[in-house]
C-alpha positions in Angstrom: 0.0 0.0 0.0 2.7 2.5 0.9 4.8 1.5 -2.1 1.8 2.1 -4.3 1.3 5.6 -2.8 5.0 6.4 -3.4 4.8 5.2 -7.0 1.7 7.3 -7.5 3.6 10.4 -6.1 6.5 9.6 -8.5 4.0 9.6 -11.4 2.7 12.9 -10.2 6.2 14.3 -10.2 6.7 13.1 -13.7 3.4 14.6 -14.7 4.4 18.0 -13.2 7.5 17.8 -15.4 5.2 17.3 -18.4 3.2 20.3 -17.4 6.2 22.5 -17.2 7.5 21.2 -20.5 4.1 21.9 -22.1 3.9 25.4 -20.6 7.4 26.1 -21.9 6.5 24.9 -25.4 3.3 27.0 -25.4 5.3 30.1 -24.3 7.9 29.4 -26.9 5.3 29.0 -29.6 3.5 32.2 -28.6 6.8 34.1 -28.7 7.2 33.4 -32.4 6.0 35.9 -34.9 4.0 33.2 -36.7 2.7 30.5 -34.3 1.3 27.2 -35.3 -2.3 27.0 -34.0 -2.6 23.3 -34.1 0.6 22.8 -32.2 -0.6 25.2 -29.6 -3.9 23.4 -29.3 -2.2 20.0 -28.9 0.1 21.5 -26.2 -2.8 23.1 -24.4 -4.9 19.9 -24.4 -1.9 18.0 -23.1 -1.3 20.7 -20.4 -4.9 20.7 -19.3 -5.0 16.9 -19.1 -1.8 16.7 -17.1 -3.1 19.3 -14.7 -6.3 17.4 -14.2 -4.4 14.1 -13.5 -2.1 15.8 -11.0 -5.0 17.5 -9.3 -7.0 14.3 -9.1 -4.1 12.2 -7.7 -3.0 14.9 -5.2 -6.6 15.1 -4.0 -6.7 11.4 -3.5 -3.4 11.5 -1.5 -4.8 14.3 0.6 -8.0 12.4 1.4 -5.9 9.4 2.4 -3.7 11.4 4.7 -6.7 13.1 6.2 -8.1 9.7 7.1 -4.8 8.6 8.6 -4.4 11.8 10.6 -8.0 11.7 12.0 -7.8 8.1 13.0 -10.7 7.0 10.8 -10.6 3.5 9.7 -9.2 3.0 6.2 -7.9 0.3 4.1 -4.4 -0.9 4.8 -3.7 0.9 8.1 -3.6 -0.4 11.6 -2.7 3.0 13.1 -6.2 3.4 14.7 -6.2 0.0 16.3 -2.6 0.3 17.6 -3.5 3.7 19.0 -6.6 2.3 20.8 -4.5 -0.6 22.1 -1.8 1.7 23.5 -4.5 3.9 25.1 -6.0 0.8 26.7 -2.6 -0.3 28.0 -2.0 3.2 29.4 -5.4 3.2 31.2 -4.7 -0.3 32.6 -1.3 0.8 33.9 -2.9 3.9 35.5 -5.6 1.7 37.1 -2.9 -0.6 38.5 -1.0 2.3 40.0 -4.2 3.8 41.6 -5.3 0.3 43.0 -1.8 0.0 44.5 -2.2 3.4 46.2 -5.6 2.4 47.4 -4.3 -0.9 48.8 -1.5 0.9 50.7 -4.0 3.4 52.1 -6.3 0.6 53.3 -3.3 -1.2 54.9 -2.4 2.0 56.7 -5.9 2.5 57.9 -6.2 -1.1 59.1 -2.9 -0.8 61.0 -4.1 2.3 62.7 -7.4 0.6 63.7 -5.5 -2.4 65.1 -3.2 -0.1 67.0 -6.2 1.8 68.5 -7.8 -1.5 69.5 -4.6 -2.7 71.2 -4.4 0.6 73.1 -7.8 0.2 74.5 
């Protein structure tokens, strides 16, 4: 899953290179005294298609990252489950500490009661 995402981002990077190349070709053609209209049209269509593909893929990547960051369940990730498990372990450890403190407090109170009963 992660490798697929990285490959998709590499493709986006290549597509951005194509966008820049198309833009350069368009500017070069427009700078000529006589420009070729059909060549401009082809470059413009390629430019627009590339921009649309990049926008679509980046939107998909952003949606995925949003799911991961908000802890929503999504395909291929165990982050949410691991986070829930770690939080449960933290709560269990906290409960253990508090029960230990409560046990010591009860022992102290029982000792005090026994001492008072022995004194009387």
